[in-house]
C-alpha positions in Angstrom: -101.8 -16.3 -56.5 -100.1 -17.8 -59.6 -100.5 -16.4 -63.1 -102.7 -19.2 -64.4 -105.1 -18.8 -61.5 -105.4 -15.1 -62.0 -105.8 -15.5 -65.7 -108.7 -17.9 -65.1 -110.4 -15.5 -62.7 -110.1 -12.6 -65.1 -112.1 -14.6 -67.5 -114.8 -15.4 -64.9 -118.2 -14.0 -64.2 -116.9 -10.7 -62.7 -115.5 -9.5 -66.1 -118.9 -8.2 -67.4 -119.0 -5.8 -64.4 -115.7 -4.3 -65.5 -116.6 -3.8 -69.1 -118.7 -0.9 -68.1 -115.5 0.9 -67.1 -113.5 -0.2 -70.2 -116.2 1.1 -72.6 -116.3 4.6 -71.0 -115.5 7.4 -73.3 -114.7 10.9 -72.3 -117.8 13.0 -73.0 -119.3 16.3 -71.9 -122.2 16.4 -69.5 -125.4 17.1 -71.5 -129.1 16.6 -71.3 -130.4 14.6 -74.2 -133.9 15.3 -75.5 -136.4 13.5 -77.7 -139.9 14.1 -78.7 -143.0 12.7 -77.2 -145.8 11.3 -79.3 -147.6 14.7 -79.0 -144.6 16.5 -80.5 -143.4 18.0 -77.2 -139.9 17.4 -75.9 -139.0 15.4 -72.9 -135.8 15.0 -71.0 -134.0 11.7 -70.7 -131.3 10.6 -68.2 -128.2 12.6 -68.1 -125.4 11.1 -70.2 -122.7 9.7 -67.9 -119.4 11.4 -68.1 -115.8 10.9 -66.9 -113.0 13.4 -67.0 -109.8 12.7 -68.9 -107.8 12.8 -65.7 -109.9 10.2 -63.9 -110.1 8.0 -67.0 -106.3 8.0 -67.4 -105.9 7.2 -63.6 -108.3 4.3 -63.9 -106.5 3.0 -67.0 -103.2 3.1 -65.1 -104.7 1.3 -62.1 -106.3 -1.3 -64.3 -102.9 -2.1 -65.9 -101.5 -2.7 -62.4 -104.4 -4.9 -61.5 -104.0 -7.0 -64.7 -100.3 -7.4 -63.8 -101.4 -8.6 -60.4 -99.5 -5.7 -58.8 -102.3 -5.2 -56.2 -100.8 -3.1 -53.4 -99.8 -0.1 -55.6 -103.1 -0.4 -57.4 -105.1 -0.1 -54.2 -102.9 2.8 -53.1 -103.6 4.7 -56.3 -107.3 4.0 -55.8 -107.1 5.4 -52.3 -105.2 8.5 -53.6 -107.8 9.0 -56.3 -110.7 8.8 -53.8 -109.0 11.2 -51.4 -107.8 13.7 -53.9 -108.8 17.3 -54.0 -110.7 17.1 -57.2 -114.5 16.5 -56.6 -115.5 13.3 -58.3 -118.8 12.8 -60.0 -121.1 10.0 -58.7 -120.4 8.1 -61.9 -116.6 8.5 -61.5 -116.8 7.5 -57.9 -118.9 4.4 -58.8 -116.3 3.3 -61.3 -113.5 3.7 -58.8 -115.3 1.5 -56.3 -116.1 -0.9 -59.1 -112.4 -1.3 -59.9 -111.5 -1.6 -56.3 -114.1 -4.4 -55.9 -112.6 -6.2 -58.9 -109.1 -5.9 -57.4 -110.2 -7.4 -54.1 -111.9 -10.2 -55.9 -108.7 -11.1 -57.7 -106.9 -11.0 -54.3 -109.6 -13.5 -53.1 -110.6 -11.0 -50.4 -114.3 -11.5 -51.1 -115.8 -9.7 -48.2 -113.8 -6.5 -49.0 -114.9 -6.9 -52.6 -118.6 -7.0 -51.5 -118.0 -3.9 -49.5 -116.6 -2.1 -52.5 -119.6 -3.1 -54.7 -122.0 -1.9 -52.0 -120.3 1.5 -52.3 -121.0 1.4 -56.0 -124.7 1.0 -55.4 -124.7 3.8 -52.9 -123.8 6.3 -55.7 -126.8 8.2 -57.1 -128.0 8.1 -60.7 -126.2 5.0 -61.7 -126.6 3.7 -65.2 -128.9 0.7 -65.3 -126.3 -1.5 -66.8 -123.8 -0.8 -64.0 -126.4 -1.1 -61.3 -127.6 -4.5 -62.6 -124.1 -5.9 -63.3 -123.0 -4.8 -59.8 -126.0 -6.5 -58.1 -125.4 -9.7 -60.1 -121.7 -9.6 -59.1 -122.5 -9.1 -55.5 -125.0 -12.0 -55.5 -122.3 -14.3 -56.9 -119.8 -13.1 -54.4 -122.3 -14.0 -51.6 -122.4 -17.5 -53.1 -118.6 -17.6 -52.9 -118.6 -16.9 -49.2 -121.7 -19.2 -48.7 -124.0 -16.4 -47.4 -127.0 -17.7 -49.4 -129.5 -15.5 -47.5 -127.7 -12.4 -48.6 -127.3 -13.8 -52.1 -131.1 -14.2 -52.3 -131.8 -10.7 -51.0 -129.4 -9.3 -53.6 -131.0 -11.4 -56.4 -134.4 -10.1 -55.4 -133.0 -6.5 -55.6 -131.6 -7.3 -59.1 -134.9 -8.8 -60.3 -136.8 -5.7 -59.0 -134.4 -3.5 -61.0 -135.0 -5.5 -64.3 -138.3 -5.4 -66.2 -137.7 -8.8 -67.7 -135.0 -10.8 -65.8 -133.0 -13.2 -67.9 -133.0 -17.0 -67.5 -129.6 -17.0 -65.7 -131.0 -14.5 -63.0 -133.9 -16.9 -62.3 -131.4 -19.7 -62.1 -129.4 -17.7 -59.5 -132.5 -17.4 -57.4 -133.2 -21.1 -57.6 -129.6 -21.9 -56.7 -129.9 -19.7 -53.6 -133.0 -21.5 -52.4 -131.3 -24.8 -53.2 -128.2 -24.0 -51.1 -130.5 -23.1 -48.2 -132.2 -26.5 -48.5 -135.5 -24.9 -49.6 -136.0 -27.3 -52.5 -139.7 -26.6 -53.0 -139.0 -22.8 -53.3 -136.1 -23.6 -55.6 -138.2 -25.5 -58.2 -140.1 -22.4 -59.5 -137.2 -20.2 -60.5 -135.2 -23.2 -61.8 -138.0 -24.4 -64.0 -138.7 -20.8 -65.2 -135.0 -20.4 -66.2 -135.1 -23.8 -68.1 -138.4 -23.0 -69.8 -137.1 -19.5 -70.9 -134.0 -21.1 -72.3 -136.1 -23.6 -74.3 -138.4 -20.9 -75.5 -135.3 -19.2 -77.0 -134.6 -22.3 -79.0 -131.8 -23.4 -76.7 -131.1 -26.8 -75.1 -131.2 -26.3 -71.3 -127.7 -26.3 -69.8 -126.6 -29.5 -68.3 -125.9 -28.1 -64.8 -129.3 -26.5 -64.8 -131.0 -29.9 -65.5 -128.8 -31.5 -62.9 -129.9 -29.0 -60.3 -133.5 -29.6 -61.1 -132.9 -33.4 -60.9 -131.4 -33.0 -57.4 -134.4 -30.9 -56.2 -136.8 -33.6 -57.3 -134.6 -36.2 -55.6 -134.6 -34.3 -52.3 -138.4 -33.9 -52.6 -138.8 -37.7 -53.4 -140.6 -36.7 -56.6 -139.3 -39.6 -58.7 -141.8 -39.3 -61.5 -140.6 -35.8 -62.4 -137.0 -36.8 -61.7 -137.4 -39.5 -64.3 -138.5 -37.0 -66.9 -135.4 -34.8 -66.2 -133.1 -37.8 -66.4 -134.5 -38.8 -69.7 -133.8 -35.3 -71.1 -130.2 -35.4 -69.7 -129.6 -38.8 -71.3 -131.0 -37.5 -74.6 -129.1 -34.2 -74.6 -126.0 -35.1 -72.6 -125.7 -38.9 -72.9 -123.6 -40.3 -70.0 -123.5 -43.7 -68.5 -123.8 -42.2 -65.0 -127.2 -40.7 -66.0 -128.4 -44.1 -67.2 -127.2 -45.7 -63.9 -129.1 -42.9 -62.0 -132.1 -43.7 -64.1 -131.9 -47.3 -63.0 -131.9 -46.1 -59.4 -135.0 -44.0 -60.0 -136.8 -47.1 -61.5 -135.9 -48.8 -58.3 -137.5 -46.1 -56.2 -140.6 -46.3 -58.4 -140.7 -50.1 -57.8 -139.9 -50.9 -61.5 -136.9 -53.2 -60.7 -137.2 -55.0 -64.1 -136.2 -51.8 -65.9 -133.6 -51.2 -63.2 -132.1 -54.6 -63.9 -132.2 -54.2 -67.7 -130.3 -50.9 -67.6 -127.8 -52.0 -65.0 -127.1 -55.3 -66.7 -126.6 -53.5 -70.1 -124.2 -51.0 -68.7 -122.2 -53.8 -66.9 -122.0 -56.1 -69.9 -120.8 -53.2 -72.1 -118.1 -52.3 -69.6 -119.6 -48.9 -68.9 -119.8 -49.3 -65.2 -117.2 -50.5 -62.7 -117.8 -53.9 -61.2 -116.1 -52.7 -58.0 -119.0 -50.3 -57.4 -122.0 -52.0 -59.0 -121.5 -55.8 -59.1 -123.1 -56.4 -55.7 -126.1 -54.3 -56.6 -126.5 -56.2 -59.9 -126.2 -59.5 -58.2 -128.9 -58.6 -55.8 -131.1 -57.6 -58.7 -130.5 -61.0 -60.3 -131.5 -62.7 -57.1 -134.6 -60.5 -56.8 -135.7 -61.5 -60.3 -135.0 -65.2 -59.9 -131.7 -65.4 -61.7 -129.4 -66.8 -59.0 -127.0 -68.5 -61.3 -126.2 -65.2 -63.0 -125.7 -63.6 -59.6 -123.3 -66.4 -58.5 -121.3 -66.2 -61.7 -121.0 -62.4 -61.5 -120.0 -62.4 -57.9 -117.5 -65.2 -58.3 -115.9 -63.4 -61.2 -115.7 -60.0 -59.5 -114.4 -61.4 -56.1 -111.8 -63.4 -58.0 -110.7 -60.3 -59.9 -110.4 -58.4 -56.6 -113.1 -55.9 -57.6 -115.5 -57.0 -54.9 -114.2 -57.4 -51.3 -114.1 -60.9 -50.0 -115.8 -60.1 -46.7 -118.5 -61.8 -44.7 -121.4 -60.0 -46.5 -120.3 -60.7 -50.0 -119.3 -64.3 -49.3 -122.6 -64.9 -47.8 -124.3 -63.4 -50.8 -122.3 -65.6 -53.1 -123.2 -68.7 -51.1 -126.8 -67.7 -51.2 -126.7 -67.3 -54.9 -125.2 -70.8 -55.4 -127.6 -72.3 -52.9 -130.6 -70.7 -54.7 -129.2 -72.0 -58.0 -129.4 -75.5 -56.3 -125.6 -76.0 -56.4 -124.8 -76.9 -52.8 -121.3 -78.0 -53.6 -120.4 -74.5 -54.8 -122.4 -72.8 -52.0 -120.2 -74.4 -49.3 -116.6 -72.9 -50.0 -117.6 -69.2 -49.6 -119.8 -70.1 -46.6 -116.9 -71.9 -44.9 -114.7 -68.8 -45.4 -117.5 -66.4 -44.2 -118.2 -68.6 -41.1 -114.5 -68.8 -40.2 -114.4 -65.0 -40.0 -116.5 -65.3 -36.8 -118.7 -62.3 -37.5 -122.0 -64.1 -37.8 -122.7 -67.5 -36.1 -125.8 -67.9 -38.2 -123.5 -68.7 -41.1 -122.7 -72.0 -39.4 -126.4 -72.9 -39.6 -126.5 -72.2 -43.3 -123.4 -74.3 -43.7 -125.0 -77.1 -41.7 -128.0 -77.0 -43.9 -125.9 -77.2 -47.1 -124.0 -80.2 -45.7 -127.3 -81.9 -44.8 -128.6 -81.4 -48.3 -125.5 -83.1 -49.6 -125.8 -85.9 -46.9 -122.4 -85.0 -45.5 -123.5 -85.9 -42.0 -120.2 -85.5 -40.2 -119.6 -82.0 -41.7 -123.1 -81.0 -41.0 -122.8 -82.1 -37.3 -119.6 -80.1 -36.9 -121.0 -77.0 -38.5 -124.1 -77.1 -36.2 -121.9 -77.8 -33.2 -119.6 -74.8 -34.0 -122.7 -72.6 -34.4 -124.1 -73.7 -31.0 -120.6 -73.1 -29.4 -120.4 -69.6 -30.9 -123.6 -68.6 -29.2 -126.0 -65.7 -30.1 -128.0 -67.8 -32.5 -131.5 -66.6 -33.3 -132.9 -70.1 -33.2 -130.9 -72.4 -30.9 -133.7 -74.9 -31.1 -133.4 -75.2 -34.9 -129.7 -75.6 -34.6 -130.2 -78.5 -32.2 -132.7 -80.1 -34.6 -130.1 -79.9 -37.4 -127.4 -81.2 -35.0 -129.6 -84.1 -34.0 -130.4 -85.0 -37.6 -126.7 -85.1 -38.5 -125.9 -87.3 -35.5 -128.8 -89.6 -36.2 -127.6 -90.3 -39.7 -124.2 -91.2 -38.3 -126.0 -93.7 -36.0 -125.0 -91.7 -33.0 -128.4 -92.3 -31.5 -127.9 -91.3 -27.9 -126.1 -88.1 -28.8 -128.9 -87.3 -31.3 -131.5 -87.9 -28.6 -129.8 -85.4 -26.4 -129.7 -82.8 -29.2 -133.5 -83.3 -29.8 -134.2 -83.0 -26.1 -132.4 -79.7 -26.0 -134.4 -78.5 -29.0 -137.6 -79.5 -27.3 -137.0 -77.0 -24.5 -138.2 -74.4 -27.0 -141.9 -74.6 -27.6 -141.4 -73.6 -31.2 -139.6 -76.9 -31.8 -141.2 -79.1 -29.1 -143.5 -81.0 -31.4 -140.8 -81.8 -34.0 -138.3 -82.7 -31.3 -140.8 -85.1 -29.6 -141.4 -86.9 -32.9 -137.7 -87.2 -33.5 -137.2 -88.5 -30.0 -139.8 -91.2 -30.5 -138.2 -92.2 -33.8 -134.7 -92.3 -32.2 -136.1 -94.4 -29.3 -137.5 -96.9 -31.7 -134.2 -97.1 -33.5 -132.3 -97.6 -30.3 -134.7 -100.5 -29.4 -134.4 -102.1 -32.8 -130.6 -101.8 -32.6 -130.4 -103.3 -29.2 -132.7 -106.1 -30.2 -130.6 -107.0 -33.2 -127.5 -106.9 -31.2 -128.7 -109.3 -28.5 -126.7 -112.6 -28.4 -127.7 -116.1 -27.3 -125.8 -117.3 -24.2 -122.7 -119.5 -24.8 -123.2 -123.2 -24.0 -120.5 -125.6 -22.8 -120.0 -129.0 -24.6 -121.4 -130.8 -21.5 -124.6 -128.8 -21.7 -124.9 -129.7 -25.4 -124.4 -133.4 -24.6 -127.1 -133.4 -22.0 -129.6 -131.7 -24.4 -128.9 -134.3 -27.1 -129.2 -137.2 -24.6 -132.5 -135.9 -23.3 -133.8 -135.6 -26.9 -132.7 -139.2 -27.6 -134.5 -140.5 -24.5 -137.7 -138.7 -25.5 -137.6 -140.3 -28.9 -137.2 -143.8 -27.4 -140.1 -143.4 -25.0 -142.3 -142.5 -27.9 -141.2 -145.7 -29.7 
């Protein structure tokens, strides 16, 4: 372990457990007395004591531990425990306490827990040492992710304290949370936060975050909204505002979700790479397709949004909904060419039909039919037939409509188109009929016959 790491750990949550040792003074064993209300005397707990020899040994061991010289420190502890001198329960407890701290710094957490369990086995422990040891053990169980043992230890700690502090309740809530028991976690977490407020303090940010996640897991978005509003007020962060927008979405209030997301985006507080597509969808949901299209075009052009089938289709849809078919076509062409979704050819064909680009529409419909796996092959054939009809390719159009008519969903429309196409074929054929060519001799005979008829009448 490097020096920086060890130094950080020495400043961590285990240090309070060691201060009991550091504050020990060498005193004589005595029985203190005070007076009861009736004037009689009563005995109190025996004052803890430590011999000069043990105190000096522990001081020496502590110096080795602080210098990260762990093996000789552990050896001295072993020697002290196995010495000829009989140790008092308090002395023995402090030796185990220091051993636990040493193992902790060595990151041997299971051995550290074992040492602290030995501390608790000593009789007549001072309340402060007992409580700090239980709290330390609970936190060590968190470290090794044994949350059930952590909860059991916390319950022991709470039983030993007449009025547990807010952080003890929070530990209990965290244990339930880590076990996935979010309903059980709510009570102690809220108690800890309420106690903190009652003391005139602002609840800690990580406490509020834990409460927020519990509500999220329980799908209690109304209460989650309240927690988020407090987080934004006390610890303003853009990420909390964005999460608030998500909660509004869960509550069905997408207008507020749009307002918050748009404000964050326009001020540059959120990354377009992560949130542009979501914002574009919100624009489309609220009838603002032009804004969606401009946003997506900008972010795709900047490389923040991936130019894949999904996003290109969304961009095309935005332009199409904004009634700009010309701009809807280029992203759709790219998306269709990727070959991931044959339905895109149908969207492309429709856009070309809207623009009266018949040849392009026919090719798009043909490509879609060739790709296969279309949801509505009959509709594709109707579109294909319309594009061919407008190119005066009447026989080809008729075949397309016949193919569409094989599906009952399009039979009526197909039959109407076929009748119309047949009438156009008839009209075309009639107009294109030619009179038979006549030779000069035939013309002369006709003229002569006419002349004779005129003379007879005369």
